[in-house]
C-alpha positions as CSV (number, residue, x, y, z in Angstrom):
1,M,92.9,47.6,128.7
2,G,90.4,46.1,131.9
3,D,87.6,47.4,133.3
4,R,88.0,50.9,135.0
5,D,84.9,50.7,137.1
6,A,85.5,51.8,141.1
7,D,84.9,48.6,142.7
8,P,87.7,46.6,143.4
9,P,88.7,44.4,140.6
10,T,88.5,40.6,140.3
11,D,92.6,40.3,138.5
12,D,95.4,41.8,139.1
13,R,95.1,45.2,138.4
14,P,95.4,48.2,140.5
15,S,91.7,49.1,142.1
16,S,90.5,51.9,140.5
17,S,88.4,52.9,143.9
18,G,90.9,54.5,145.8
19,A,91.3,51.9,148.2
20,A,94.4,49.3,148.0
21,D,92.9,45.7,147.0
22,P,94.2,42.7,149.4
23,N,97.3,42.0,146.8
24,G,98.6,45.7,146.9
25,A,97.5,47.2,144.2
26,V,97.7,50.6,144.0
27,D,94.7,53.2,144.6
28,A,94.6,54.4,141.4
29,T,91.8,57.1,141.7
30,G,94.7,59.0,143.7
31,V,97.7,58.6,141.5
32,L,94.5,60.4,139.0
33,R,94.0,62.7,141.3
34,A,98.0,64.2,142.4
35,F,98.0,63.8,138.2
36,V,95.8,66.3,137.5
37,E,95.9,68.2,140.2
38,A,100.2,69.1,138.8
39,V,99.1,70.5,135.9
40,P,98.0,74.4,136.5
41,T,95.4,74.1,133.2
42,A,92.3,72.7,132.9
43,T,92.2,69.2,132.7
44,L,90.0,65.5,133.0
45,V,91.3,62.4,132.7
46,C,88.8,60.2,131.5
47,D,88.6,56.5,131.0
48,P,89.4,55.7,127.1
49,D,86.7,52.6,127.0
50,T,84.1,54.6,128.2
51,L,85.1,57.9,128.2
52,A,84.1,58.3,131.8
53,I,85.5,61.2,133.9
54,R,87.9,59.6,136.6
55,A,89.0,62.6,138.1
56,A,89.4,66.5,137.8
57,N,92.0,69.1,138.3
58,P,90.5,73.2,140.5
59,A,91.0,74.6,137.3
60,A,89.3,72.3,135.4
61,V,86.4,72.6,138.5
62,D,86.5,76.7,137.9
63,L,86.0,76.7,134.0
64,L,83.7,74.2,133.5
65,G,81.3,74.9,135.9
66,H,81.1,71.2,137.7
67,D,82.3,71.0,140.7
68,R,84.9,67.2,141.0
69,G,82.3,64.8,142.5
70,T,79.4,66.1,139.9
71,L,82.2,65.8,137.1
72,T,83.6,62.1,138.0
73,L,80.0,60.9,138.2
74,M,79.9,62.1,134.9
75,G,81.3,60.9,131.0
76,L,82.7,63.7,128.6
77,P,81.0,64.6,126.3
78,D,78.2,65.3,129.1
79,V,80.3,68.2,129.8
80,G,79.3,69.8,126.8
81,E,76.2,70.9,125.4
82,T,76.7,68.3,122.0
83,D,79.1,65.5,121.7
84,R,79.9,66.6,118.8
85,T,82.5,69.1,118.2
86,V,82.0,72.4,116.1
87,A,83.6,71.0,113.4
88,G,80.4,68.2,113.3
89,E,82.4,65.5,114.0
90,P,81.7,63.2,117.3
91,L,83.4,63.4,120.0
92,S,83.6,59.7,120.8
93,E,85.1,58.9,117.3
94,V,88.3,61.8,117.9
95,A,89.1,59.9,121.6
96,A,88.7,56.7,119.6
97,R,92.2,57.8,117.1
98,A,93.7,59.9,120.3
99,S,93.4,55.9,121.8
100,N,94.5,54.1,118.9
101,A,97.7,55.9,117.3
102,G,99.4,54.2,119.2
103,G,102.8,54.7,122.0
104,S,104.8,54.5,118.7
105,V,103.7,58.1,117.4
106,P,105.4,61.0,118.8
107,D,103.1,62.8,121.0
108,D,102.9,66.4,119.4
109,A,101.1,63.3,116.4
110,R,99.1,61.7,119.2
111,T,97.8,64.7,120.5
112,E,93.6,65.4,119.2
113,R,93.2,69.4,118.9
114,F,89.9,70.6,117.8
115,E,86.8,73.4,119.1
116,W,84.1,72.0,121.6
117,D,81.0,74.6,122.8
118,V,80.8,73.8,126.6
119,R,77.7,76.1,127.0
120,I,76.1,77.9,124.2
121,G,73.9,81.2,125.0
122,D,74.5,84.7,126.7
123,P,77.1,83.8,128.1
124,G,79.0,81.1,126.1
125,L,81.7,79.0,126.7
126,R,83.8,77.5,123.6
127,V,87.1,75.4,124.9
128,D,90.1,74.4,122.8
129,A,90.5,70.6,124.0
130,A,93.6,68.9,123.6
131,L,93.3,65.0,123.9
132,H,95.5,62.5,124.3
133,T,96.6,59.0,126.0
134,A,98.9,58.5,128.8
135,T,100.2,55.9,131.1
136,I,99.4,56.7,134.6
137,A,99.5,53.7,137.3
138,G,99.9,51.1,134.7
139,D,97.6,52.2,132.7
140,E,96.5,54.2,129.6
141,W,94.0,56.6,130.5
142,L,92.7,59.6,128.1
143,V,94.4,62.9,129.2
144,V,92.2,66.1,128.5
145,G,93.0,69.7,128.2
146,F,91.3,73.0,127.6
147,S,91.9,76.2,127.1
148,D,89.2,79.3,127.0
149,A,88.6,80.2,123.5
150,T,85.0,82.0,124.2
151,A,87.0,85.7,123.6
152,R,89.0,84.6,121.2
153,V,86.2,83.4,118.9
154,A,84.3,86.3,119.9
155,A,86.8,88.5,118.6
156,A,86.6,86.1,115.5
157,N,83.5,86.4,114.8
158,E,83.7,90.2,114.8
159,R,86.3,90.3,112.7
160,D,83.9,87.9,110.7
161,A,80.6,90.3,110.8
162,E,83.1,93.4,110.1
163,R,84.5,91.9,106.9
164,R,81.4,90.6,105.5
165,L,79.9,93.9,106.4
166,V,82.9,95.6,104.4
167,D,82.4,92.9,101.4
168,A,78.7,93.9,101.0
169,L,79.7,97.8,101.5
170,A,82.1,96.9,98.4
171,G,79.8,95.0,96.4
172,T,76.9,97.4,96.5
173,V,79.6,101.0,96.5
174,P,79.3,101.5,92.3
175,L,83.1,102.6,92.0
176,A,86.6,100.3,92.0
177,L,87.7,99.7,95.7
178,F,91.3,98.7,97.5
179,R,93.4,98.3,99.7
180,C,97.8,98.4,99.1
181,T,100.2,96.6,101.0
182,E,103.5,98.9,102.3
183,E,104.8,97.6,99.1
184,G,102.8,99.1,97.0
185,T,100.6,96.0,96.3
186,L,97.7,95.1,96.0
187,S,96.2,92.9,99.1
188,R,92.1,93.4,98.7
189,W,89.5,94.8,95.7
190,N,85.9,94.7,95.2
191,G,84.8,93.2,92.2
192,R,84.2,97.1,90.3
193,L,88.6,96.6,90.0
194,A,87.9,93.6,88.9
195,S,85.4,94.4,86.3
196,D,86.9,97.5,84.8
197,S,90.5,95.8,84.4
198,G,89.3,93.0,82.7
199,Y,91.3,90.8,85.4
200,E,90.4,88.4,87.2
201,P,90.9,88.4,90.8
202,A,93.2,85.8,91.0
203,A,95.3,87.8,88.5
204,L,95.4,90.7,91.0
205,S,97.1,89.5,93.9
206,G,100.0,91.0,94.5
207,T,99.9,93.5,91.5
208,A,101.6,96.8,91.2
209,L,98.2,99.4,91.5
210,T,100.8,101.4,89.0
211,S,101.4,98.6,86.7
212,L,97.6,98.8,86.0
213,F,97.8,102.4,84.5
214,D,99.4,103.1,80.8
215,E,103.4,104.3,81.2
216,A,102.0,108.2,79.8
217,T,99.8,108.1,83.4
218,R,101.6,105.8,85.8
219,D,104.0,108.5,87.1
220,A,100.7,110.7,88.9
221,V,99.8,107.0,90.2
222,S,103.2,106.6,91.6
223,E,103.4,110.1,92.7
224,A,100.2,110.0,94.7
225,L,101.6,106.8,96.2
226,S,104.2,108.0,97.0
227,R,102.7,111.1,98.7
228,V,100.7,109.1,100.5
229,Y,103.2,107.0,102.0
230,R,106.1,109.8,102.7
231,D,103.6,112.1,103.7
232,A,100.5,109.8,105.1
233,D,98.5,112.2,103.5
234,P,95.9,111.6,101.1
235,A,96.0,112.2,97.8
236,A,94.2,112.3,94.1
237,C,95.0,112.3,90.4
238,E,94.0,111.0,86.9
239,A,95.1,108.3,85.2
240,R,94.5,105.4,82.2
241,L,93.2,101.9,83.0
242,L,95.3,100.1,81.4
243,T,92.8,97.3,80.5
244,R,93.5,93.4,80.3
245,S,92.4,94.2,76.0
246,G,94.8,96.5,75.6
247,E,91.5,99.4,76.1
248,R,92.8,102.4,77.7
249,V,90.3,104.6,80.6
250,P,89.8,107.4,81.9
251,Y,90.6,106.5,85.8
252,R,89.6,109.2,88.6
253,L,91.9,108.3,92.3
254,S,91.8,109.2,95.2
255,I,93.9,107.2,98.0
256,G,94.7,107.7,101.3
257,P,96.7,106.1,104.2
258,V,96.5,103.0,106.7
259,T,98.7,103.9,109.5
260,D,99.4,101.8,112.7
261,G,100.8,104.3,114.9
262,D,103.2,107.0,113.5
263,R,104.2,104.9,110.5
264,V,102.4,103.7,107.1
265,V,101.5,100.1,106.9
266,G,99.5,100.5,103.4
267,A,96.5,102.6,101.7
268,V,93.0,102.2,100.8
269,G,92.0,104.3,97.5
270,V,88.5,104.5,95.3
271,G,88.5,104.5,92.2
272,E,86.0,105.8,88.8
273,D,86.0,105.2,85.5
274,V,85.1,108.8,83.7
275,T,84.9,107.7,80.2
276,E,81.0,109.3,80.5
277,A,82.0,112.5,82.4
278,S,85.1,112.6,80.0
279,L,83.2,112.4,76.9
280,R,80.0,114.5,78.3
281,E,82.8,117.5,79.3
282,E,84.5,117.1,75.6
283,R,81.1,117.3,73.9
284,L,80.0,120.3,76.2
285,A,83.0,122.2,76.2
286,V,82.8,121.9,71.5
287,L,79.8,122.8,72.5
288,T,80.2,125.9,74.4
289,R,83.4,126.9,72.1
290,V,81.1,126.7,68.4
291,L,78.0,128.5,70.7
292,R,80.5,131.4,71.9
293,H,82.2,131.6,69.2
294,N,78.8,132.3,67.2
295,F,77.4,134.5,69.2
296,R,80.8,136.7,70.1
297,N,80.2,137.2,66.3
298,D,76.7,137.8,65.4
299,L,76.6,140.1,68.9
300,N,79.6,141.9,67.2
301,V,78.0,142.6,63.8
302,V,74.1,144.1,65.6
303,T,77.0,146.4,67.2
304,G,78.4,147.3,64.4
305,F,75.3,147.6,62.5
306,T,74.0,149.5,65.2
307,A,76.8,152.0,66.2
308,R,76.3,153.2,61.8
309,A,72.4,153.9,62.2
310,I,73.4,155.6,65.7
311,E,75.6,157.7,63.3
312,A,73.3,158.1,60.3
313,I,70.4,159.5,62.7
314,D,69.5,162.8,64.3
315,D,66.5,161.8,66.8
316,P,67.5,161.4,70.1
317,D,65.1,159.3,71.2
318,L,66.0,156.7,68.4
319,T,69.8,157.3,69.1
320,A,69.4,156.7,73.1
321,E,67.2,153.2,71.7
322,L,70.0,152.7,70.2
323,Q,72.5,152.9,72.7
324,R,70.4,150.7,74.6
325,V,70.8,148.1,72.1
326,V,75.0,148.5,72.2
327,D,74.5,148.4,75.5
328,T,73.0,145.1,75.7
329,A,75.1,144.1,72.7
330,E,78.1,145.1,75.2
331,R,76.6,143.6,77.8
332,L,75.8,140.2,76.6
333,L,79.5,140.0,74.9
334,R,80.8,140.4,78.9
335,L,78.6,137.8,80.0
336,G,79.8,135.2,77.0
337,E,83.6,136.1,77.6
338,T,82.9,135.1,81.8
339,S,81.1,131.9,80.5
340,R,84.9,131.2,78.5
341,K,86.6,131.9,82.4
342,V,84.3,129.9,84.0
343,E,84.8,126.5,81.8
344,R,88.2,127.4,81.9
345,L,88.1,127.3,85.7
346,L,85.9,124.1,86.5
347,S,88.0,121.6,83.5
348,Q,91.5,123.0,84.9
349,R,90.3,122.0,88.5
350,P,93.4,124.0,90.5
351,S,93.8,123.2,94.1
352,P,95.0,125.4,96.5
353,R,98.9,126.6,96.8
354,P,99.9,130.3,98.5
355,V,99.6,133.1,96.9
356,A,101.5,136.2,98.0
357,L,98.0,138.7,98.3
358,A,99.6,142.0,97.1
359,P,100.7,141.0,93.8
360,A,97.6,139.5,93.3
361,V,95.7,142.8,93.5
362,D,98.9,144.2,91.8
363,A,97.9,141.6,88.7
364,A,94.1,142.2,89.6
365,L,94.2,145.9,88.6
366,E,96.4,145.8,85.5
367,S,94.1,143.3,83.3
368,L,91.6,146.0,84.2
369,D,90.3,147.5,80.8
370,P,92.6,150.8,81.0
371,A,88.7,152.7,79.8
372,I,87.3,151.0,82.3
373,H,90.3,152.1,85.3
374,D,91.1,155.7,83.8
375,R,87.4,156.4,84.4
376,A,87.5,155.8,88.9
377,A,89.9,156.1,91.9
378,V,91.0,153.0,93.0
379,E,92.3,152.7,96.2
380,V,94.2,149.9,97.6
381,D,96.4,149.5,101.1
382,V,96.8,145.2,101.2
383,P,100.2,144.4,103.3
384,G,103.3,143.2,101.4
385,E,102.9,140.1,104.0
386,L,99.6,138.9,103.7
387,V,99.8,135.4,101.9
388,V,97.0,133.4,101.2
389,S,96.2,130.0,100.5
390,A,94.4,130.6,97.0
391,V,93.7,129.0,93.7
392,S,95.5,131.1,90.9
393,F,92.8,131.9,89.0
394,L,92.6,134.8,92.6
395,P,93.5,137.6,90.5
396,E,90.4,137.2,87.8
397,A,88.1,137.4,90.8
398,I,89.3,140.3,92.4
399,T,89.9,142.2,88.1
400,E,85.9,140.7,88.2
401,L,85.0,142.8,91.2
402,V,86.5,146.3,90.6
403,D,85.3,145.7,87.0
404,N,81.7,145.9,88.3
405,A,82.3,148.3,91.0
406,I,83.3,150.7,88.6
407,R,81.2,149.6,85.3
408,H,78.3,149.8,87.6
409,N,78.3,153.3,88.9
410,D,77.3,155.8,87.2
411,A,79.2,159.0,88.6
412,D,81.5,160.8,87.3
413,E,84.7,159.7,89.4
414,P,83.5,156.0,90.9
415,R,85.8,155.1,94.0
416,V,86.9,151.8,94.7
417,R,88.5,150.9,97.6
418,V,91.0,147.1,97.7
419,S,91.7,146.3,101.2
420,A,93.2,143.3,103.3
421,A,94.2,142.3,106.8
422,E,94.3,139.2,108.6
423,L,91.6,138.6,111.0
424,P,91.9,138.0,115.1
425,S,92.7,134.2,114.4
426,E,95.0,134.4,113.1
427,S,93.9,132.0,110.0
428,W,91.9,134.2,107.8
429,I,92.9,136.8,106.0
430,S,89.7,139.5,104.6
431,L,90.4,141.2,101.0
432,V,86.9,143.4,100.7
433,V,86.8,145.4,97.7
434,A,84.2,148.6,98.4
435,D,82.2,151.5,96.3
436,D,80.3,154.4,96.0
437,G,77.9,153.0,93.8
438,P,74.5,151.5,93.9
439,G,74.5,148.3,95.2
440,I,74.3,144.7,93.9
441,P,71.3,144.5,93.0
442,P,69.0,141.9,94.9
443,A,68.8,139.2,91.9
444,E,72.2,139.0,92.0
445,R,73.1,138.2,96.1
446,A,70.7,135.5,95.3
447,V,73.0,133.4,94.0
448,L,74.5,132.8,97.0
449,T,71.9,131.8,98.7
450,G,70.7,129.2,96.0
451,E,67.2,131.6,95.5
452,E,67.3,132.6,91.9
453,T,65.4,131.9,89.7
454,P,66.8,130.5,86.3
455,L,66.1,134.1,84.9
456,E,67.9,135.6,87.7
457,H,71.1,133.2,86.7
458,A,72.9,135.4,83.6
459,S,73.2,138.6,86.2
460,G,74.9,136.8,88.7
461,L,77.5,134.7,86.6
462,G,80.0,137.7,87.4
463,L,79.5,136.3,91.0
464,W,79.1,132.6,90.4
465,Y,82.3,133.2,89.3
466,V,84.2,134.5,91.4
467,N,82.9,132.5,94.3
468,W,84.2,129.2,92.6
469,I,87.3,131.1,92.0
470,V,86.7,132.0,96.4
471,S,85.7,128.7,97.5
472,A,88.2,126.1,95.2
473,G,90.7,127.8,97.7
474,G,88.4,127.5,100.8
475,G,86.9,130.1,101.6
476,T,84.2,132.7,101.2
477,L,81.8,135.3,99.9
478,D,80.0,137.9,101.3
479,I,78.0,140.4,100.0
480,A,77.1,143.3,102.7
481,E,76.7,147.6,101.8
482,S,79.4,149.9,101.8
483,K,80.3,153.0,104.4
484,A,79.5,154.9,100.9
485,G,76.1,153.4,100.2
486,G,77.5,150.9,97.6
487,S,78.5,147.5,97.6
488,R,81.2,145.9,99.7
489,I,82.4,142.3,99.3
490,E,84.4,140.7,101.1
491,L,86.4,137.8,100.4
492,S,87.8,135.5,103.9
493,L,90.2,133.2,102.2
494,R,92.7,130.8,104.6
495,A,95.4,131.9,105.8
496,A,98.3,130.3,104.0
497,E,100.5,128.0,106.2
498,G,103.7,128.7,103.8
499,P,105.6,131.1,101.6
500,P,104.2,132.0,98.1
501,S,105.8,130.6,94.9
502,D,108.5,132.3,93.8
503,D,107.7,132.0,89.9
504,A,107.0,135.5,88.8
505,E,104.9,134.3,85.9
506,L,101.8,132.8,87.9
507,F,99.6,136.1,87.3
508,S,101.0,136.7,83.8
509,P,97.4,136.8,81.8
510,S,99.2,134.1,79.3
511,E,98.8,131.4,81.7
512,R,95.4,132.1,82.8
513,D,94.1,132.6,79.6
514,A,95.8,128.9,78.8
């Protein structure tokens, strides 16, 4: 190809200057300008040998920020901040490939595409460029098309930054993090899941989450996933992770939905190896059972021999002192029994469910020690239609409160009132146990404020137990003085959204003592 200078050529080829030569050559500049102005997107026409810009359309003027006269005095590399593409390749080499492709090559194959920083800074300008040769007015020219890629690149960079942040957090958290597709297969995970399972990262890709757990507990994982996908609600379960080496690892999973509008399109989750916690709980449970057994047996010996001593002596003062020993031993026995109940509550981790309140109160009173129940007047005012959200241990909490109200009242006939009512908000129900006794000592009330000292923990264990039961259902406990001068304990319980269970054995002693 010959020289593209704007001066009149010395041979018979058309001039690029815009004026017709003596042999009637066509005005190339006018043709090139007409060509680019027919293109709606930003376009330049350049000399393929020198990369000098010979024509620019209005869209290119607007995008590149130079007027047409300035552009036609520049070379293509002068338009950008650098003469290299974003990938680092010299612009001249990209142009050379396009020029050398030849006309026999299909148009798509002859087009060179690249990203180019036209302007760096704020605001910057990055363009997607497409460069190919075209025959115009009998000569080959380099045609360069541009589109603004700044917003797309900025969005991609922001996504990459967010991904790097998420990856950094996922690598820092000492838990297994993962994401599942709509089909329940793994699509992303952190290194902790790979190390816990023993699989290489590549082996986890596309693996069904449920397949990572043993057959005995796989259904629990499947049910949790089904709940997430079906109801768009978070779910949790405990299962045994089956590692690549065949080891079964106690694992706790918490899974939540990923939504697109109203549709669940995946799930995210957290997994935790609870081997150490399980071993610790098991060892503590064994230790507690052994200590409680010895504790109970030894105290029974103390009370038995002390009772015999009381029968064998006539000294009133000594009898009173020995009776105090018996009372203290019996109090410690009750403390051991309460600790057993607390252990069971914490180990079972019950979930709230709709509970009919009136039957729960009836079950609580039925389980009272008859000797305690018979020496008091217990009044009940609980409407039958009230249904609360609570754990199945709720009757034990009520029993504990009524037992304490009677046991610590020295009156000949202690009076206890158990009442309930729906609060004005309609989402809460109040259950009150009030008595005419001496009230709860400040040391025991302190368990609710965190102000108790280590020496006071034992005396407030019953209140701890009640508080934990109520809290497990999302409720609260408050202590005040009753109208009769005794204690007034109010349990604020969430109103249930559904009907209670039809299970008639819900409050049976066999279930609670299991």
